[in-house]
N, CA, C and O atoms as a Tripos MOL2 file, in Angstrom:
@<TRIPOS>MOLECULE
protein
  272   271    68     0     0
PROTEIN
NO_CHARGES

@<TRIPOS>ATOM
      1 N          96.1050  137.4580   64.4320 N.3       1 MET1
      2 CA         96.1260  136.0100   64.4150 C.3       1 MET1
      3 C          96.9870  135.4650   65.5530 C.2       1 MET1
      4 O          96.6250  134.4700   66.1810 O.2       1 MET1
      5 N          98.1280  136.1140   65.8230 N.am      2 LYS2
      6 CA         99.0070  135.6700   66.8840 C.3       2 LYS2
      7 C          98.3520  135.8440   68.2510 C.2       2 LYS2
      8 O          98.4980  134.9960   69.1310 O.2       2 LYS2
      9 N          97.6200  136.9670   68.4230 N.am      3 LYS3
     10 CA         96.9550  137.2230   69.6900 C.3       3 LYS3
     11 C          95.8320  136.2120   69.9280 C.2       3 LYS3
     12 O          95.6200  135.7580   71.0520 O.2       3 LYS3
     13 N          95.1230  135.8690   68.8610 N.am      4 LEU4
     14 CA         94.0490  134.8940   68.9800 C.3       4 LEU4
     15 C          94.5990  133.5230   69.3720 C.2       4 LEU4
     16 O          94.0180  132.8390   70.2140 O.2       4 LEU4
     17 N          95.7000  133.1260   68.7740 N.am      5 LEU5
     18 CA         96.3260  131.8530   69.1020 C.3       5 LEU5
     19 C          96.8390  131.8580   70.5410 C.2       5 LEU5
     20 O          96.7290  130.8530   71.2430 O.2       5 LEU5
     21 N          97.3910  132.9720   70.9770 N.am      6 LYS6
     22 CA         97.8970  133.0960   72.3420 C.3       6 LYS6
     23 C          96.7510  133.0010   73.3450 C.2       6 LYS6
     24 O          96.8830  132.3300   74.3690 O.2       6 LYS6
     25 N          95.6150  133.6720   73.0630 N.am      7 LYS7
     26 CA         94.4570  133.6080   73.9430 C.3       7 LYS7
     27 C          93.8820  132.1930   73.9880 C.2       7 LYS7
     28 O          93.4610  131.7220   75.0450 O.2       7 LYS7
     29 N          93.8660  131.5260   72.8520 N.am      8 LEU8
     30 CA         93.3590  130.1710   72.7890 C.3       8 LEU8
     31 C          94.2360  129.2180   73.6080 C.2       8 LEU8
     32 O          93.7260  128.3660   74.3350 O.2       8 LEU8
     33 N          95.5300  129.3650   73.4860 N.am      9 MET9
     34 CA         96.4500  128.5140   74.2450 C.3       9 MET9
     35 C          96.3200  128.7780   75.7450 C.2       9 MET9
     36 O          96.3410  127.8350   76.5370 O.2       9 MET9
     37 N          96.1880  130.0310   76.1430 N.am     10 LEU10
     38 CA         96.0140  130.3520   77.5600 C.3      10 LEU10
     39 C          94.6950  129.8080   78.0840 C.2      10 LEU10
     40 O          94.6280  129.3350   79.2190 O.2      10 LEU10
     41 N          93.6580  129.8670   77.2820 N.am     11 SER11
     42 CA         92.3630  129.3250   77.6920 C.3      11 SER11
     43 C          92.4320  127.8090   77.8510 C.2      11 SER11
     44 O          91.8860  127.2610   78.8080 O.2      11 SER11
     45 N          93.0890  127.1410   76.9350 N.am     12 LEU12
     46 CA         93.2350  125.6920   77.0280 C.3      12 LEU12
     47 C          94.0740  125.2950   78.2420 C.2      12 LEU12
     48 O          93.7830  124.3020   78.9080 O.2      12 LEU12
     49 N          95.1110  126.0720   78.5220 N.am     13 LEU13
     50 CA         95.9480  125.8020   79.6900 C.3      13 LEU13
     51 C          95.1450  125.9950   80.9810 C.2      13 LEU13
     52 O          95.2520  125.1890   81.9050 O.2      13 LEU13
     53 N          94.3510  127.0510   81.0440 N.am     14 ALA14
     54 CA         93.5130  127.2900   82.2180 C.3      14 ALA14
     55 C          92.4940  126.1650   82.3890 C.2      14 ALA14
     56 O          92.2520  125.7130   83.5080 O.2      14 ALA14
     57 N          91.9070  125.7190   81.3070 N.am     15 LEU15
     58 CA         90.9510  124.6180   81.3610 C.3      15 LEU15
     59 C          91.6250  123.3340   81.8400 C.2      15 LEU15
     60 O          91.0500  122.5930   82.6370 O.2      15 LEU15
     61 N          92.8180  123.0730   81.3670 N.am     16 LEU16
     62 CA         93.5630  121.8910   81.7860 C.3      16 LEU16
     63 C          93.8660  121.9460   83.2750 C.2      16 LEU16
     64 O          93.7660  120.9330   83.9660 O.2      16 LEU16
     65 N          94.2320  123.1090   83.7710 N.am     17 ILE17
     66 CA         94.5140  123.2580   85.1980 C.3      17 ILE17
     67 C          93.2500  123.0130   86.0200 C.2      17 ILE17
     68 O          93.3080  122.3430   87.0510 O.2      17 ILE17
     69 N          92.1210  123.5420   85.5830 N.am     18 LEU18
     70 CA         90.8680  123.3430   86.3050 C.3      18 LEU18
     71 C          90.4330  121.8770   86.3110 C.2      18 LEU18
     72 O          89.9740  121.3640   87.3310 O.2      18 LEU18
     73 N          90.5810  121.2160   85.1780 N.am     19 VAL19
     74 CA         90.2020  119.7990   85.0960 C.3      19 VAL19
     75 C          91.1150  118.9570   85.9830 C.2      19 VAL19
     76 O          90.6490  118.0320   86.6490 O.2      19 VAL19
     77 N          92.3960  119.2670   85.9990 N.am     20 THR20
     78 CA         93.3360  118.5370   86.8440 C.3      20 THR20
     79 C          93.0130  118.7440   88.3150 C.2      20 THR20
     80 O          93.0420  117.7940   89.0970 O.2      20 THR20
     81 N          92.7050  119.9730   88.6940 N.am     21 ALA21
     82 CA         92.3630  120.2600   90.0900 C.3      21 ALA21
     83 C          91.0830  119.5350   90.4930 C.2      21 ALA21
     84 O          90.9840  119.0330   91.6130 O.2      21 ALA21
     85 N          90.1150  119.4760   89.6030 N.am     22 ALA22
     86 CA         88.8650  118.7910   89.9120 C.3      22 ALA22
     87 C          89.0820  117.2800   90.0210 C.2      22 ALA22
     88 O          88.4450  116.6220   90.8430 O.2      22 ALA22
     89 N          89.9600  116.7360   89.2120 N.am     23 ALA23
     90 CA         90.2210  115.2990   89.2550 C.3      23 ALA23
     91 C          90.9990  114.9070   90.5010 C.2      23 ALA23
     92 O          90.8760  113.7770   90.9720 O.2      23 ALA23
     93 N          91.7900  115.8100   91.0390 N.am     24 CYS24
     94 CA         92.5920  115.5130   92.2210 C.3      24 CYS24
     95 C          91.8520  115.7960   93.5210 C.2      24 CYS24
     96 O          92.3800  115.5060   94.5950 O.2      24 CYS24
     97 N          90.6730  116.3420   93.4580 N.am     25 ALA25
     98 CA         89.9060  116.6510   94.6620 C.3      25 ALA25
     99 C          89.4940  115.3530   95.3410 C.2      25 ALA25
    100 O          89.1700  114.3790   94.6620 O.2      25 ALA25
    101 N          89.5010  115.3230   96.6730 N.am     26 PRO26
    102 CA         89.1120  114.0930   97.3710 C.3      26 PRO26
    103 C          87.6320  113.8180   97.1850 C.2      26 PRO26
    104 O          86.8100  114.7320   97.1440 O.2      26 PRO26
    105 N          87.3170  112.5520   97.0740 N.am     27 SER27
    106 CA         85.9190  112.1800   96.9150 C.3      27 SER27
    107 C          85.2210  112.2230   98.2660 C.2      27 SER27
    108 O          85.8780  112.1880   99.3060 O.2      27 SER27
    109 N          83.9190  112.2980   98.2580 N.am     28 THR28
    110 CA         83.1710  112.4070   99.5020 C.3      28 THR28
    111 C          82.9400  111.0550  100.1550 C.2      28 THR28
    112 O          82.5990  111.0080  101.3370 O.2      28 THR28
    113 N          83.1080  109.9690   99.4440 N.am     29 SER29
    114 CA         82.8570  108.6380  100.0050 C.3      29 SER29
    115 C          84.1590  107.9030  100.2970 C.2      29 SER29
    116 O          84.3450  106.7750   99.8410 O.2      29 SER29
    117 N          85.0660  108.5290  101.0550 N.am     30 THR30
    118 CA         86.3280  107.8900  101.3830 C.3      30 THR30
    119 C          86.2430  107.0360  102.6400 C.2      30 THR30
    120 O          87.1330  106.2200  102.8790 O.2      30 THR30
    121 N          85.1960  107.1980  103.4560 N.am     31 VAL31
    122 CA         85.0390  106.4270  104.6810 C.3      31 VAL31
    123 C          84.3440  105.1130  104.3390 C.2      31 VAL31
    124 O          83.2570  105.1220  103.7600 O.2      31 VAL31
    125 N          84.9580  103.9810  104.6920 N.am     32 PRO32
    126 CA         84.3150  102.7020  104.3930 C.3      32 PRO32
    127 C          83.0760  102.5050  105.2570 C.2      32 PRO32
    128 O          83.0110  102.9650  106.3970 O.2      32 PRO32
    129 N          82.1140  101.8250  104.6980 N.am     33 SER33
    130 CA         80.8910  101.5600  105.4370 C.3      33 SER33
    131 C          81.1590  100.5010  106.5000 C.2      33 SER33
    132 O          82.0830   99.7030  106.3430 O.2      33 SER33
    133 N          80.3820  100.4710  107.5730 N.am     34 PRO34
    134 CA         80.6110   99.4680  108.6200 C.3      34 PRO34
    135 C          80.4470   98.0440  108.1200 C.2      34 PRO34
    136 O          81.0890   97.1360  108.6490 O.2      34 PRO34
    137 N          79.6070   97.8210  107.1140 N.am     35 SER35
    138 CA         79.4320   96.4660  106.5990 C.3      35 SER35
    139 C          80.6590   96.0000  105.8220 C.2      35 SER35
    140 O          80.8880   94.7970  105.7010 O.2      35 SER35
    141 N          81.4540   96.9370  105.2910 N.am     36 ALA36
    142 CA         82.6580   96.5480  104.5570 C.3      36 ALA36
    143 C          83.7580   96.0960  105.4980 C.2      36 ALA36
    144 O          84.6010   95.2870  105.1110 O.2      36 ALA36
    145 N          83.7700   96.6020  106.7340 N.am     37 THR37
    146 CA         84.8220   96.2320  107.6720 C.3      37 THR37
    147 C          84.4460   95.0150  108.5000 C.2      37 THR37
    148 O          85.3190   94.4170  109.1270 O.2      37 THR37
    149 N          83.1920   94.6330  108.5220 N.am     38 ALA38
    150 CA         82.7600   93.4700  109.2890 C.3      38 ALA38
    151 C          83.1780   92.1940  108.5650 C.2      38 ALA38
    152 O          83.3770   92.1910  107.3500 O.2      38 ALA38
    153 N          83.3060   91.1250  109.3210 N.am     39 ASN39
    154 CA         83.6600   89.8380  108.7400 C.3      39 ASN39
    155 C          82.4440   89.2920  108.0020 C.2      39 ASN39
    156 O          81.4340   88.9970  108.6410 O.2      39 ASN39
    157 N          82.5040   89.1450  106.6760 N.am     40 PRO40
    158 CA         81.3220   88.7140  105.9260 C.3      40 PRO40
    159 C          80.9750   87.2430  106.1230 C.2      40 PRO40
    160 O          79.8210   86.8540  105.9390 O.2      40 PRO40
    161 N          81.9680   86.4080  106.4990 N.am     41 ASN41
    162 CA         81.7120   84.9700  106.6070 C.3      41 ASN41
    163 C          81.0010   84.6090  107.9020 C.2      41 ASN41
    164 O          80.0790   83.7930  107.8980 O.2      41 ASN41
    165 N          81.4200   85.2070  109.0010 N.am     42 THR42
    166 CA         80.8190   84.8960  110.2960 C.3      42 THR42
    167 C          80.5340   86.1800  111.0300 C.2      42 THR42
    168 O          81.0380   87.2430  110.6670 O.2      42 THR42
    169 N          79.7270   86.0790  112.0600 N.am     43 GLY43
    170 CA         79.4450   87.2280  112.8880 C.3      43 GLY43
    171 C          80.3860   87.2990  114.0750 C.2      43 GLY43
    172 O          80.2020   88.1390  114.9560 O.2      43 GLY43
    173 N          81.4020   86.4240  114.1180 N.am     44 ASP44
    174 CA         82.3160   86.3640  115.2580 C.3      44 ASP44
    175 C          83.2980   87.5170  115.2430 C.2      44 ASP44
    176 O          83.6420   88.0460  114.1860 O.2      44 ASP44
    177 N          83.7430   87.8960  116.4190 N.am     45 GLU45
    178 CA         84.7890   88.9050  116.5510 C.3      45 GLU45
    179 C          86.1430   88.2430  116.3110 C.2      45 GLU45
    180 O          86.3330   87.0710  116.6370 O.2      45 GLU45
    181 N          87.0650   88.9830  115.7520 N.am     46 VAL46
    182 CA         88.4200   88.4880  115.5270 C.3      46 VAL46
    183 C          89.2500   88.8700  116.7420 C.2      46 VAL46
    184 O          89.2130   90.0190  117.1830 O.2      46 VAL46
    185 N          90.0060   87.9070  117.2930 N.am     47 ASP47
    186 CA         90.7690   88.2010  118.5040 C.3      47 ASP47
    187 C          92.0650   88.9490  118.2130 C.2      47 ASP47
    188 O          92.6390   89.5300  119.1340 O.2      47 ASP47
    189 N          92.5460   88.9590  116.9830 N.am     48 GLY48
    190 CA         93.7390   89.7100  116.6100 C.3      48 GLY48
    191 C          95.0370   89.0150  116.9470 C.2      48 GLY48
    192 O          96.0960   89.6320  116.8370 O.2      48 GLY48
    193 N          95.0060   87.7660  117.3510 N.am     49 GLU49
    194 CA         96.2170   87.0390  117.7130 C.3      49 GLU49
    195 C          96.8520   86.4430  116.4590 C.2      49 GLU49
    196 O          96.1900   85.7530  115.6840 O.2      49 GLU49
    197 N          98.1440   86.7180  116.2670 N.am     50 LEU50
    198 CA         98.8810   86.1600  115.1340 C.3      50 LEU50
    199 C          99.5570   84.8690  115.5520 C.2      50 LEU50
    200 O         100.0700   84.7610  116.6660 O.2      50 LEU50
    201 N          99.5560   83.9070  114.6730 N.am     51 ILE51
    202 CA        100.2120   82.6330  114.9430 C.3      51 ILE51
    203 C         101.3000   82.4510  113.8960 C.2      51 ILE51
    204 O         101.0140   82.3990  112.7000 O.2      51 ILE51
    205 N         102.5540   82.3540  114.3470 N.am     52 PHE52
    206 CA        103.6870   82.1940  113.4470 C.3      52 PHE52
    207 C         104.0560   80.7200  113.3690 C.2      52 PHE52
    208 O         104.2890   80.0800  114.3950 O.2      52 PHE52
    209 N         104.1080   80.1840  112.1680 N.am     53 ALA53
    210 CA        104.4260   78.7770  111.9750 C.3      53 ALA53
    211 C         105.9300   78.5320  112.0600 C.2      53 ALA53
    212 O         106.3800   77.5900  112.7120 O.2      53 ALA53
    213 N         106.6950   79.3850  111.3980 N.am     54 ARG54
    214 CA        108.1580   79.2070  111.4250 C.3      54 ARG54
    215 C         108.8170   80.5090  111.0050 C.2      54 ARG54
    216 O         108.1750   81.3930  110.4380 O.2      54 ARG54
    217 N         110.1150   80.6150  111.2910 N.am     55 GLU55
    218 CA        110.8800   81.7870  110.9020 C.3      55 GLU55
    219 C         111.9410   81.3590  109.8840 C.2      55 GLU55
    220 O         112.6560   80.3800  110.0970 O.2      55 GLU55
    221 N         112.0340   82.0800  108.8080 N.am     56 GLU56
    222 CA        112.9470   81.7690  107.7090 C.3      56 GLU56
    223 C         114.3590   82.2620  108.0370 C.2      56 GLU56
    224 O         114.5310   83.3500  108.5870 O.2      56 GLU56
    225 N         115.3580   81.4590  107.6980 N.am     57 GLU57
    226 CA        116.7550   81.8800  107.8460 C.3      57 GLU57
    227 C         117.1370   82.7480  106.6520 C.2      57 GLU57
    228 O         116.9690   82.3370  105.5040 O.2      57 GLU57
    229 N         117.6430   83.9330  106.9170 N.am     58 LEU58
    230 CA        118.0300   84.8560  105.8570 C.3      58 LEU58
    231 C         119.5360   84.8260  105.6690 C.2      58 LEU58
    232 O         120.2890   84.7590  106.6410 O.2      58 LEU58
    233 N         119.9750   84.8780  104.4140 N.am     59 GLN59
    234 CA        121.3980   84.8060  104.1240 C.3      59 GLN59
    235 C         122.0680   86.1710  104.1750 C.2      59 GLN59
    236 O         123.1810   86.2790  104.6900 O.2      59 GLN59
    237 N         121.4320   87.2110  103.6630 N.am     60 TYR60
    238 CA        122.0940   88.4980  103.5100 C.3      60 TYR60
    239 C         121.5380   89.5860  104.4290 C.2      60 TYR60
    240 O         122.3020   90.4230  104.9120 O.2      60 TYR60
    241 N         120.2620   89.5950  104.6760 N.am     61 ALA61
    242 CA        119.6560   90.6490  105.4890 C.3      61 ALA61
    243 C         119.9510   90.4060  106.9610 C.2      61 ALA61
    244 O         119.8610   89.2760  107.4400 O.2      61 ALA61
    245 N         120.3000   91.4640  107.6750 N.am     62 THR62
    246 CA        120.6040   91.3240  109.0970 C.3      62 THR62
    247 C         119.5850   92.0180  109.9910 C.2      62 THR62
    248 O         119.5000   91.6970  111.1760 O.2      62 THR62
    249 N         118.8190   92.9480  109.4650 N.am     63 GLU63
    250 CA        117.8910   93.7280  110.2730 C.3      63 GLU63
    251 C         116.4330   93.3310  110.0300 C.2      63 GLU63
    252 O         115.5270   94.0600  110.4340 O.2      63 GLU63
    253 N         116.1920   92.2010  109.3830 N.am     64 PHE64
    254 CA        114.8380   91.8000  109.0380 C.3      64 PHE64
    255 C         114.5980   90.3580  109.4230 C.2      64 PHE64
    256 O         115.5380   89.5750  109.5610 O.2      64 PHE64
    257 N         113.3360   90.0140  109.5970 N.am     65 THR65
    258 CA        112.9560   88.6120  109.7960 C.3      65 THR65
    259 C         111.8500   88.2810  108.8100 C.2      65 THR65
    260 O         111.1030   89.1580  108.3750 O.2      65 THR65
    261 N         111.7570   87.0280  108.4710 N.am     66 LEU66
    262 CA        110.7150   86.5300  107.5730 C.3      66 LEU66
    263 C         110.0160   85.4050  108.2930 C.2      66 LEU66
    264 O         110.5970   84.3410  108.5080 O.2      66 LEU66
    265 N         108.7770   85.6300  108.6660 N.am     67 THR67
    266 CA        108.0230   84.6210  109.3940 C.3      67 THR67
    267 C         106.8410   84.1520  108.5510 C.2      67 THR67
    268 O         106.2670   84.9130  107.7720 O.2      67 THR67
    269 N         106.5010   82.9000  108.7240 N.am     68 HIS68
    270 CA        105.3720   82.2960  108.0200 C.3      68 HIS68
    271 C         104.2730   81.9890  109.0220 C.2      68 HIS68
    272 O         103.2210   81.4720  108.6450 O.2      68 HIS68
@<TRIPOS>BOND
     1     1     2 1
     2     2     3 1
     3     3     4 2
     4     3     5 am
     5     5     6 1
     6     6     7 1
     7     7     8 2
     8     7     9 am
     9     9    10 1
    10    10    11 1
    11    11    12 2
    12    11    13 am
    13    13    14 1
    14    14    15 1
    15    15    16 2
    16    15    17 am
    17    17    18 1
    18    18    19 1
    19    19    20 2
    20    19    21 am
    21    21    22 1
    22    22    23 1
    23    23    24 2
    24    23    25 am
    25    25    26 1
    26    26    27 1
    27    27    28 2
    28    27    29 am
    29    29    30 1
    30    30    31 1
    31    31    32 2
    32    31    33 am
    33    33    34 1
    34    34    35 1
    35    35    36 2
    36    35    37 am
    37    37    38 1
    38    38    39 1
    39    39    40 2
    40    39    41 am
    41    41    42 1
    42    42    43 1
    43    43    44 2
    44    43    45 am
    45    45    46 1
    46    46    47 1
    47    47    48 2
    48    47    49 am
    49    49    50 1
    50    50    51 1
    51    51    52 2
    52    51    53 am
    53    53    54 1
    54    54    55 1
    55    55    56 2
    56    55    57 am
    57    57    58 1
    58    58    59 1
    59    59    60 2
    60    59    61 am
    61    61    62 1
    62    62    63 1
    63    63    64 2
    64    63    65 am
    65    65    66 1
    66    66    67 1
    67    67    68 2
    68    67    69 am
    69    69    70 1
    70    70    71 1
    71    71    72 2
    72    71    73 am
    73    73    74 1
    74    74    75 1
    75    75    76 2
    76    75    77 am
    77    77    78 1
    78    78    79 1
    79    79    80 2
    80    79    81 am
    81    81    82 1
    82    82    83 1
    83    83    84 2
    84    83    85 am
    85    85    86 1
    86    86    87 1
    87    87    88 2
    88    87    89 am
    89    89    90 1
    90    90    91 1
    91    91    92 2
    92    91    93 am
    93    93    94 1
    94    94    95 1
    95    95    96 2
    96    95    97 am
    97    97    98 1
    98    98    99 1
    99    99   100 2
   100    99   101 am
   101   101   102 1
   102   102   103 1
   103   103   104 2
   104   103   105 am
   105   105   106 1
   106   106   107 1
   107   107   108 2
   108   107   109 am
   109   109   110 1
   110   110   111 1
   111   111   112 2
   112   111   113 am
   113   113   114 1
   114   114   115 1
   115   115   116 2
   116   115   117 am
   117   117   118 1
   118   118   119 1
   119   119   120 2
   120   119   121 am
   121   121   122 1
   122   122   123 1
   123   123   124 2
   124   123   125 am
   125   125   126 1
   126   126   127 1
   127   127   128 2
   128   127   129 am
   129   129   130 1
   130   130   131 1
   131   131   132 2
   132   131   133 am
   133   133   134 1
   134   134   135 1
   135   135   136 2
   136   135   137 am
   137   137   138 1
   138   138   139 1
   139   139   140 2
   140   139   141 am
   141   141   142 1
   142   142   143 1
   143   143   144 2
   144   143   145 am
   145   145   146 1
   146   146   147 1
   147   147   148 2
   148   147   149 am
   149   149   150 1
   150   150   151 1
   151   151   152 2
   152   151   153 am
   153   153   154 1
   154   154   155 1
   155   155   156 2
   156   155   157 am
   157   157   158 1
   158   158   159 1
   159   159   160 2
   160   159   161 am
   161   161   162 1
   162   162   163 1
   163   163   164 2
   164   163   165 am
   165   165   166 1
   166   166   167 1
   167   167   168 2
   168   167   169 am
   169   169   170 1
   170   170   171 1
   171   171   172 2
   172   171   173 am
   173   173   174 1
   174   174   175 1
   175   175   176 2
   176   175   177 am
   177   177   178 1
   178   178   179 1
   179   179   180 2
   180   179   181 am
   181   181   182 1
   182   182   183 1
   183   183   184 2
   184   183   185 am
   185   185   186 1
   186   186   187 1
   187   187   188 2
   188   187   189 am
   189   189   190 1
   190   190   191 1
   191   191   192 2
   192   191   193 am
   193   193   194 1
   194   194   195 1
   195   195   196 2
   196   195   197 am
   197   197   198 1
   198   198   199 1
   199   199   200 2
   200   199   201 am
   201   201   202 1
   202   202   203 1
   203   203   204 2
   204   203   205 am
   205   205   206 1
   206   206   207 1
   207   207   208 2
   208   207   209 am
   209   209   210 1
   210   210   211 1
   211   211   212 2
   212   211   213 am
   213   213   214 1
   214   214   215 1
   215   215   216 2
   216   215   217 am
   217   217   218 1
   218   218   219 1
   219   219   220 2
   220   219   221 am
   221   221   222 1
   222   222   223 1
   223   223   224 2
   224   223   225 am
   225   225   226 1
   226   226   227 1
   227   227   228 2
   228   227   229 am
   229   229   230 1
   230   230   231 1
   231   231   232 2
   232   231   233 am
   233   233   234 1
   234   234   235 1
   235   235   236 2
   236   235   237 am
   237   237   238 1
   238   238   239 1
   239   239   240 2
   240   239   241 am
   241   241   242 1
   242   242   243 1
   243   243   244 2
   244   243   245 am
   245   245   246 1
   246   246   247 1
   247   247   248 2
   248   247   249 am
   249   249   250 1
   250   250   251 1
   251   251   252 2
   252   251   253 am
   253   253   254 1
   254   254   255 1
   255   255   256 2
   256   255   257 am
   257   257   258 1
   258   258   259 1
   259   259   260 2
   260   259   261 am
   261   261   262 1
   262   262   263 1
   263   263   264 2
   264   263   265 am
   265   265   266 1
   266   266   267 1
   267   267   268 2
   268   267   269 am
   269   269   270 1
   270   270   271 1
   271   271   272 2
@<TRIPOS>SUBSTRUCTURE
     1 MET1         2 RESIDUE 1 A MET
     2 LYS2         6 RESIDUE 1 A LYS
     3 LYS3        10 RESIDUE 1 A LYS
     4 LEU4        14 RESIDUE 1 A LEU
     5 LEU5        18 RESIDUE 1 A LEU
     6 LYS6        22 RESIDUE 1 A LYS
     7 LYS7        26 RESIDUE 1 A LYS
     8 LEU8        30 RESIDUE 1 A LEU
     9 MET9        34 RESIDUE 1 A MET
    10 LEU10       38 RESIDUE 1 A LEU
    11 SER11       42 RESIDUE 1 A SER
    12 LEU12       46 RESIDUE 1 A LEU
    13 LEU13       50 RESIDUE 1 A LEU
    14 ALA14       54 RESIDUE 1 A ALA
    15 LEU15       58 RESIDUE 1 A LEU
    16 LEU16       62 RESIDUE 1 A LEU
    17 ILE17       66 RESIDUE 1 A ILE
    18 LEU18       70 RESIDUE 1 A LEU
    19 VAL19       74 RESIDUE 1 A VAL
    20 THR20       78 RESIDUE 1 A THR
    21 ALA21       82 RESIDUE 1 A ALA
    22 ALA22       86 RESIDUE 1 A ALA
    23 ALA23       90 RESIDUE 1 A ALA
    24 CYS24       94 RESIDUE 1 A CYS
    25 ALA25       98 RESIDUE 1 A ALA
    26 PRO26      102 RESIDUE 1 A PRO
    27 SER27      106 RESIDUE 1 A SER
    28 THR28      110 RESIDUE 1 A THR
    29 SER29      114 RESIDUE 1 A SER
    30 THR30      118 RESIDUE 1 A THR
    31 VAL31      122 RESIDUE 1 A VAL
    32 PRO32      126 RESIDUE 1 A PRO
    33 SER33      130 RESIDUE 1 A SER
    34 PRO34      134 RESIDUE 1 A PRO
    35 SER35      138 RESIDUE 1 A SER
    36 ALA36      142 RESIDUE 1 A ALA
    37 THR37      146 RESIDUE 1 A THR
    38 ALA38      150 RESIDUE 1 A ALA
    39 ASN39      154 RESIDUE 1 A ASN
    40 PRO40      158 RESIDUE 1 A PRO
    41 ASN41      162 RESIDUE 1 A ASN
    42 THR42      166 RESIDUE 1 A THR
    43 GLY43      170 RESIDUE 1 A GLY
    44 ASP44      174 RESIDUE 1 A ASP
    45 GLU45      178 RESIDUE 1 A GLU
    46 VAL46      182 RESIDUE 1 A VAL
    47 ASP47      186 RESIDUE 1 A ASP
    48 GLY48      190 RESIDUE 1 A GLY
    49 GLU49      194 RESIDUE 1 A GLU
    50 LEU50      198 RESIDUE 1 A LEU
    51 ILE51      202 RESIDUE 1 A ILE
    52 PHE52      206 RESIDUE 1 A PHE
    53 ALA53      210 RESIDUE 1 A ALA
    54 ARG54      214 RESIDUE 1 A ARG
    55 GLU55      218 RESIDUE 1 A GLU
    56 GLU56      222 RESIDUE 1 A GLU
    57 GLU57      226 RESIDUE 1 A GLU
    58 LEU58      230 RESIDUE 1 A LEU
    59 GLN59      234 RESIDUE 1 A GLN
    60 TYR60      238 RESIDUE 1 A TYR
    61 ALA61      242 RESIDUE 1 A ALA
    62 THR62      246 RESIDUE 1 A THR
    63 GLU63      250 RESIDUE 1 A GLU
    64 PHE64      254 RESIDUE 1 A PHE
    65 THR65      258 RESIDUE 1 A THR
    66 LEU66      262 RESIDUE 1 A LEU
    67 THR67      266 RESIDUE 1 A THR
    68 HIS68      270 RESIDUE 1 A HIS
């Protein structure tokens, strides 16, 4: 009875390891489609220029900026 329980527990542990490994495997559809990266609203290209409205004054942080 003890050997049967030990074999059952080892089998369940092996199954759990296999299921975990299968769940952690990378999926095959990780690359986004070109239509997902295109601008859906317009066909225009984005120029990539950022426009900052203002910069926030920080009280405690010295190595950071907060821009809007």
